N, C-alpha and C positions, 0 to 999 in steps of 0.2 A: 504494500500500500504506500502511496506517496505521502509526502509531508503536508500536502495541502489540507487533507481532512484533519490532521492534528492541529494545524494552525487555525482552521475554522473552529474546531472544538474549543481551543483556548480563547479565541475571540468571543465565542458564545458565553463561556464562563465569565469573562470580563464584563460582558454586556449584562448578564444576569445580576452580577454584583452591582452594576450601575442602576439597574431597575430597582433592586432592593433599596438602594440609597435614595433614589428619586421618589419612590412610592412612600418610603418612610417620611421623607420631607413633605410630600403632598398631604399625607394624613395629618402630620403635625400642623401644617398650614391650615388645613380644613378645621382642625380643632381650635386653633387660635383665632380664626376668622369668625367662628361661631355659626349661628343659624343661617346666615346669608353668604356662606363661603363661595357658592357658585356664581355670585355676582362679581367677584374680584377678577379682573383681567389677567393679572400675573398668575394667579392660581390656575385659571383655565388653561393658559399657555403651558404652564408646568405640567398639568395633568395630561394634556394632549400629547406633549413630548414624551412623557413616561409611557403612555398607552401606545404611541407609535413605536417606541423602542421595544416594547413588549411584543408587538406584532412583528417587527423586524426579526427579533430573536426566534419567534415561532417559525417564520419563513426560513431563516438560516438553518434552524435545526432540521426542518423537513428536507431542505436541500442537502445538508450534510448526510442525513440518513440515506437519501437517494444516491449520493456519490459513493458512499461506502458499499451499498448494495450492488451498485453498478460495477464497482471495482472487483468485488467478490465474484460476480458473474463472469466478468472478463477473465479473471485469473483461472476460474474453473474451465472456461472454454479454451483458453490457451493451453492448460494442462491436458485437456482431452485431445486437442489437436496434436500436441507434442507426443502423446502416447500413441495416437493413431499413426503419426508419421514414423515413429520408432518401430511400430509393428509392421508397417509396409516395408521399411528398410530391412528389418531383420528377416522378413519373409522372402524378400528378393535375394538377400545374401545367401540364405539357405538354399533357395531354388537354383541359384547360379553355382552352388557348390564351392563357395569361397572357403579358403583355408582360414584358420584362426588368425594368422598374420595378415592375410588379405582383408578379413573383416575389420581388424583393428585399423589398418590403413584407410579402408573405405569409410569407417566411422569418422575418422579425423578429417578426411577429404570432404564428407558431407557437411561437417561442421564449419568448413571454410578454411581449414589450415593449409598453408602452402607446403610444398615438398620439403623445404628446409625445416619448417616447424614440425612436420610429421617426423622427419628424420631425428630432430632433437628430442621430441617427446618419446620416441620409441628407442632412442639410443642406437640407431642403425645408420648406415651410409645412405646418402641421397640416392645412389644408384639402386639400392635395394628397394627403396620406396618407389622409385620409378618403375622398377620391374614388377612390383606388386600392383601398381596402378595399371600397367599395361595388361596384366593378367585379369584384373577386375573388369576393365573395359572390354576385353575380348570375351570373357564369360557373360557379360551383360549384353553383348551385341551392340556396343556403342564405341565411339572413337575418342571421346574426351569427357572431361568433367561436366561440362554444360549439358551434354546429351544425357549423361547418367542422372544428373539432378532433375532434368526435365522428365525423364522416364519415371523417376520416383514420385515426383510431384503430381504428374498426370495420373498415376495409379492411386495416389492418395485421394485426389479429387474424385476419381471414379468410384473408389471404395466408399467415400463419404456420401456420394450421390445414391448409392445402393442402400445405405443405412437409413438416410433421412427421407 
């Protein structure tokens, strides 16, 4: 979750404290003005300001609740999509008969790592990574990273279309 809802929550708490202060002041003013408190211009302005602040806090609270619920839905959808993509990727890797090392390299490649980064992460030579990538492309029936990613994404879209 972002810092924005936390900031809005703190702002609402500060405004509620202000409402309590102003409402206490309005009540004290009403008591000191006596029976015709509603005729005092300053009192009416103060009362209206306190009521408007209360309405604003109610609206902000509702908006914050909406924001938090929306963020949770988005996080859940992202998690579901990530799991679906992972399932599609793993199914293809198994279908293509990738070795354990090739699967490892392919996962790094799908995540966007360069040959040098994959080599560093695996503690192998760049030539070994290139060799694994060539084997992956051959087994998948593609010629490069872009085609491989396109194939995986297309299958993800098709599998999601059949679910929903």
